[in-house]
Each structure stands twice: as C-alpha cells, then as structure tokens.
C-alpha positions as CSV (number, residue, x, y, z in Angstrom):
1,X,0.0,0.0,0.0
2,X,1.3,3.5,-0.9
3,X,1.9,5.7,2.1
4,X,-0.7,8.2,0.8
5,X,-3.3,5.4,0.6
6,X,-3.1,4.4,4.3
7,X,-6.2,5.2,6.3
8,X,-6.9,8.2,8.5
9,X,-7.6,7.0,12.0
10,X,-10.4,8.6,13.9
11,X,-11.0,8.0,17.6
12,X,-14.0,9.0,19.7
13,X,-15.5,8.0,23.0
14,X,-18.5,6.5,21.2
15,X,-20.7,7.6,18.3
16,X,-20.4,11.4,18.4
17,X,-17.1,11.4,16.5
18,X,-18.9,10.1,13.5
19,X,-20.0,13.7,12.9
20,X,-16.3,14.5,12.3
21,X,-15.8,11.3,10.3
22,X,-18.7,12.2,8.1
23,X,-17.2,15.6,7.4
24,X,-13.9,14.0,6.5
25,X,-15.6,11.5,4.2
26,X,-17.6,14.2,2.4
27,X,-14.7,16.7,2.1
28,X,-11.9,14.2,1.4
29,X,-13.8,11.6,-0.7
30,X,-10.6,9.7,-1.8
31,X,-9.4,9.1,1.8
32,X,-9.9,5.8,3.7
33,X,-11.0,6.1,7.3
34,X,-10.6,3.7,10.2
35,X,-12.9,4.8,13.0
36,X,-12.8,3.4,16.5
37,X,-15.5,4.3,19.1
38,X,-15.0,3.4,22.7
39,X,-18.8,3.1,23.2
40,X,-18.6,0.8,26.2
41,X,-16.7,3.4,28.3
42,X,-18.7,6.4,27.1
43,X,-19.3,9.0,28.4
44,X,-15.8,10.3,29.0
45,X,-16.9,13.7,30.3
46,X,-17.6,12.5,33.8
47,X,-14.3,10.6,34.1
48,X,-10.9,11.7,35.5
49,X,-8.2,13.2,33.2
50,X,-6.0,10.2,34.1
51,X,-8.5,7.7,32.9
52,X,-9.2,9.5,29.7
53,X,-5.5,9.9,28.9
54,X,-5.1,6.2,29.3
55,X,-8.0,5.5,27.0
56,X,-6.6,7.9,24.3
57,X,-3.2,6.1,24.4
58,X,-4.8,2.7,24.2
59,X,-6.9,3.7,21.1
60,X,-3.9,5.5,19.6
61,X,-1.7,2.4,19.8
62,X,-4.5,0.3,18.4
63,X,-4.9,2.5,15.4
64,X,-1.1,2.8,14.9
65,X,-0.9,-1.0,14.8
66,X,-3.6,-0.8,12.0
67,X,-1.2,1.3,9.9
68,X,-3.1,4.7,10.0
69,X,-1.1,7.6,8.6
70,X,-2.6,10.2,11.1
71,X,-4.9,10.1,14.0
72,X,-7.8,12.5,14.7
73,X,-9.0,12.6,18.2
74,X,-12.7,13.5,17.4
75,X,-13.7,13.7,21.1
76,X,-13.3,17.1,22.7
77,X,-12.9,15.6,26.2
78,X,-10.2,13.2,25.0
79,X,-8.5,16.1,23.1
80,X,-8.5,18.2,26.3
81,X,-7.1,15.4,28.4
82,X,-4.9,13.4,26.1
83,X,-3.8,15.3,22.9
84,X,-0.5,16.4,24.2
85,X,0.7,13.1,25.6
86,X,-0.6,11.3,22.5
87,X,1.5,13.6,20.3
88,X,4.5,12.9,22.4
89,X,4.1,9.1,22.6
90,X,2.3,7.8,19.5
91,X,4.3,7.0,16.3
92,X,1.9,8.9,14.0
93,X,0.9,12.6,13.9
94,X,-2.1,13.3,16.1
95,X,-4.6,16.2,15.9
96,X,-7.6,17.1,18.0
97,X,-10.7,19.1,17.6
98,X,-10.2,21.9,20.2
99,X,-7.7,24.1,18.4
100,X,-9.8,24.0,15.1
101,X,-12.9,24.8,17.2
102,X,-11.1,27.7,18.7
103,X,-10.2,29.1,15.3
104,X,-13.8,28.7,14.2
105,X,-14.9,30.7,17.2
106,X,-12.4,33.5,16.6
107,X,-13.4,33.7,13.0
108,X,-17.1,34.0,14.0
109,X,-17.2,36.3,17.0
110,X,-17.6,40.1,16.6
111,X,-18.1,41.0,20.2
112,X,-15.2,38.9,21.4
113,X,-17.4,37.1,23.8
114,X,-17.6,33.3,23.2
115,X,-19.5,30.6,25.0
116,X,-18.1,27.0,25.1
117,X,-20.7,24.3,25.5
118,X,-18.9,21.1,26.6
119,X,-18.7,18.2,29.0
120,X,-17.7,19.0,32.6
121,X,-14.2,17.6,32.1
122,X,-13.6,19.7,29.0
123,X,-14.7,22.8,30.7
124,X,-12.8,22.0,33.9
125,X,-9.5,21.6,32.0
126,X,-9.8,25.1,30.5
127,X,-8.5,23.8,27.2
128,X,-10.9,25.9,25.0
129,X,-10.2,29.1,27.0
130,X,-6.4,28.6,26.5
131,X,-6.8,27.7,22.8
132,X,-9.1,30.7,22.1
133,X,-7.0,33.2,24.1
134,X,-3.8,31.9,22.5
135,X,-5.3,33.2,19.2
136,X,-6.8,36.4,20.7
137,X,-6.1,37.2,24.4
138,X,-8.9,39.8,24.4
139,X,-11.7,37.3,23.9
140,X,-13.8,36.5,27.0
141,X,-14.6,32.8,27.2
142,X,-17.6,31.5,29.1
143,X,-17.6,27.8,29.8
144,X,-21.0,26.1,30.1
145,X,-20.9,22.5,31.3
146,X,-23.6,20.3,29.7
147,X,-23.4,16.9,31.5
148,X,-26.8,15.7,30.3
149,X,-26.4,16.3,26.5
150,X,-24.4,13.2,25.7
151,X,-27.0,11.1,27.6
152,X,-29.8,12.8,25.6
153,X,-28.2,11.9,22.3
154,X,-27.4,8.3,23.3
155,X,-30.9,7.8,24.7
156,X,-32.6,9.2,21.6
157,X,-30.5,7.0,19.4
158,X,-31.3,4.0,21.5
159,X,-35.0,4.4,20.9
160,X,-34.5,3.5,17.2
161,X,-36.5,6.6,16.0
162,X,-33.6,7.4,13.7
163,X,-34.4,4.4,11.6
164,X,-37.6,6.1,10.4
165,X,-36.1,9.6,10.1
166,X,-33.3,11.1,8.0
167,X,-31.0,13.3,10.1
168,X,-30.8,16.8,8.9
169,X,-33.0,15.9,5.8
170,X,-36.5,14.9,6.7
171,X,-36.7,15.8,10.4
172,X,-34.8,16.3,13.7
173,X,-35.5,13.5,16.2
174,X,-33.7,15.4,18.9
175,X,-35.8,18.5,18.7
176,X,-38.5,17.6,21.2
177,X,-40.2,19.7,23.9
178,X,-38.4,17.7,26.6
179,X,-35.0,18.2,25.0
180,X,-35.7,21.9,24.4
181,X,-36.5,22.3,28.1
182,X,-33.3,20.6,29.2
183,X,-31.2,22.6,26.7
184,X,-32.7,25.9,27.9
185,X,-32.1,25.0,31.5
186,X,-28.5,24.1,30.8
187,X,-27.8,27.2,28.7
188,X,-29.4,29.6,31.2
189,X,-26.1,30.8,32.7
190,X,-24.9,32.1,29.3
191,X,-28.3,33.2,28.0
192,X,-29.6,34.9,31.1
193,X,-26.4,35.5,33.0
194,X,-25.2,38.6,31.3
195,X,-22.4,37.0,29.3
196,X,-23.8,38.5,26.0
197,X,-21.9,36.0,23.9
198,X,-22.4,36.2,20.1
199,X,-20.8,32.8,19.4
200,X,-21.1,29.4,21.0
201,X,-18.8,26.6,20.3
202,X,-20.2,23.1,20.4
203,X,-17.4,21.6,22.4
204,X,-18.5,18.0,22.1
205,X,-19.0,15.9,18.9
206,X,-22.4,14.7,20.2
207,X,-23.7,18.3,20.4
208,X,-24.2,19.0,16.7
209,X,-27.0,16.4,16.9
210,X,-28.7,18.8,19.3
211,X,-28.1,21.9,17.2
212,X,-31.8,22.6,16.7
213,X,-32.7,22.9,20.4
214,X,-29.4,24.7,21.1
215,X,-30.1,27.3,18.4
216,X,-33.6,27.7,19.7
217,X,-32.4,28.4,23.2
218,X,-29.7,30.8,22.1
219,X,-31.8,32.8,19.7
220,X,-31.1,34.1,16.2
221,X,-28.4,36.5,17.1
222,X,-25.9,33.9,18.4
223,X,-23.8,32.0,16.0
224,X,-23.3,28.3,16.7
225,X,-20.0,26.8,15.5
226,X,-18.7,23.2,15.4
227,X,-15.2,22.0,15.0
228,X,-15.8,19.3,12.4
229,X,-15.2,21.4,9.2
230,X,-12.2,23.3,10.7
231,X,-10.7,20.0,11.8
232,X,-11.1,18.6,8.3
233,X,-9.4,21.6,6.8
234,X,-6.5,21.3,9.2
235,X,-6.3,17.5,8.4
236,X,-6.2,18.2,4.7
237,X,-3.4,20.9,5.2
238,X,-1.3,18.5,7.2
239,X,-1.6,15.6,4.7
240,X,-0.9,17.9,1.8
241,X,2.3,19.2,3.5
242,X,3.4,15.7,4.2
243,X,2.5,14.6,0.6
244,X,0.1,12.0,2.0
245,X,-3.2,13.0,0.4
246,X,-4.7,10.0,-1.4
247,X,-4.8,10.3,-5.1
248,X,-7.9,10.8,-7.2
249,X,-7.8,7.2,-8.4
250,X,-7.7,5.7,-5.0
251,X,-10.8,3.7,-4.0
252,X,-11.3,4.5,-0.3
253,X,-12.6,2.1,2.4
254,X,-14.4,3.0,5.5
255,X,-13.9,0.6,8.4
256,X,-15.3,0.9,11.9
257,X,-14.5,-0.7,15.3
258,X,-16.3,-0.4,18.6
259,X,-15.9,-1.6,22.2
260,X,-19.7,-2.0,22.4
261,X,-21.1,-5.5,22.8
262,X,-24.0,-4.6,20.5
263,X,-22.7,-4.3,17.0
264,X,-26.2,-4.1,15.5
265,X,-27.1,-1.1,17.6
266,X,-23.8,0.6,16.8
267,X,-24.3,-0.1,13.1
268,X,-27.9,1.4,13.1
269,X,-27.1,4.5,15.1
270,X,-23.7,5.0,13.4
271,X,-25.2,4.7,9.9
272,X,-27.7,7.4,10.9
273,X,-24.9,9.8,12.0
274,X,-22.4,8.9,9.3
275,X,-25.0,9.4,6.6
276,X,-24.3,6.0,4.9
277,X,-24.3,2.4,6.0
278,X,-21.4,1.2,8.1
279,X,-20.5,-1.9,6.1
280,X,-17.4,-3.1,7.9
281,X,-17.6,-3.2,11.7
282,X,-15.5,-5.1,14.2
283,X,-15.6,-5.5,18.0
284,X,-12.6,-4.5,20.0
285,X,-12.5,-5.8,23.6
286,X,-11.4,-3.7,26.5
287,X,-8.8,-6.3,27.4
288,X,-7.2,-5.9,24.0
289,X,-7.0,-2.2,24.4
290,X,-5.7,-2.3,27.9
291,X,-3.0,-4.7,26.8
292,X,-1.5,-2.0,24.4
C-alpha cells in the first residue's frame, strides 16, 4: 500500500465522533477512514483526566498498529485530556478538535465574547479558554458544562427513532419539547447570566445532533460553530504538506470498530450519524485495548 493510501484514524468515546468522520468523508472523498468508538466506556466527560488519557493512548496504539497515517481525536474531552501526551508518545501525527474549534470561534465572533458548551471535564481543563485566548487574548470565554447532553443523544439513538427519520434531511428527532426544556435550563447561565456571547462553540462531537434545540435556546443573534469542518481543513493541510493526500484514483474504504457488545445497535445509530451504511464493523475488547 502506498503511504498516501493508508487510512486516516479517527477516535471517539463513542458515536459522536462520526459527525467528524462524516465531514472528513464528504470533504476528502478519496481518503480511507478507520474509526474506533469506545462506546462501552462512554461518556468520557464524567471521568478523570488520568482515565481519559489512558483511553486515548490505548486507542492510539491500536490505530497505529492498524497502519493509519494520522490520528484524529474526534472527542473534545479526549482532546483536552490526552492530545499532548498522544502527540509525544504515538508513532503517528495526532490532531484534536479543540484548536480547530477555537479558530472557528475566533473567525465567528464580533463582540469577542464566546461561550463554550462542553462536557464538565472539557470545561474544567480550560482547554478551550487557552486555545481561544492563544489566538486572541482579548476574547472573553464563558464555559458552560452540559453533562446531560451526551446522555440525551445516546438515549434518543437507543430508541431507534432514527431508523424512520433522516437526520438533517426529513426531520430532527432530537428537537423535542423535553430536550428543548433541558437545553434551555443548561444554557441559562450564558443566555440569562449577562455574558452577552455572540458565538457558542459546540465543544463535544455529540452536540451537533442537538443543534436545533441549542439554536432555539440561544436565539437568532448567536452563531453556533462546530469544529468538524475546521478540523477537516487542518487535516487536509497536514496531509498535503506531508505529501500524504490520497490520489484521485484511490478507492477508499471505511472501516469501523467499537468496544460496544451490541454491533447491530452501533451499526444502526452509526449509519444514521455517518450518513451512509457502516459496512465493515468489528468488535474490540477492552482487554485488547488495555494490553496495548
């Protein structure tokens, strides 16, 4: 296999990172992707930094053994806790989603007041604040923990309603009165607390699935940005500089792995998020990952 034809490794705590993988597949259609979702240990946002760092290294070594040319940590929590050590230890380049999300926020804001909607661990690390203020030290950053949002997404996917709907095409299964109420309650500190943000970063890859309720709670004057597109642009730039972009004639493959014991459920929910069937899925045991 040519060096340029090796797959892009994408790692997430579960299903949410498929929003990033989908953007990569759509923007870089000649690239192969190898996605691993640590669904059995999801959510990461309520765990310790030490645990999450260990999980990132386990998945990184696993992907490196499967000959990926670069690794994308598609989970914001995992990026906040483990990007630096992964870059130091793993034998392949590693990028995360926080720096690209920070750039998207800087490009969007006009008032220089930015909200970051993320898991408690991501907010607690201050990773977004540092990344944004490294680009513009005059921007005020307001972290807003959203511990229930990952659970909402996972619960809605588990109902199977997505099998009858088309995400972002024929309806939004996540935009329900109950979910709107929970989103409004969670966002109250930055909506009603005087922060006056004009941009909110979706600091978790699950959160774009709740974009409808989030935009409703924030109102029409607040821009909502996600890191997926900016991450894909950075990925393309790195591969181009390294002369590792797949050629136009390359026939890409999309492979998926999960720690979940329920492959069928992962396949159904994953196909919904990825936008096309997940045709090649394998199970990875936690023992195998812990042994790396």
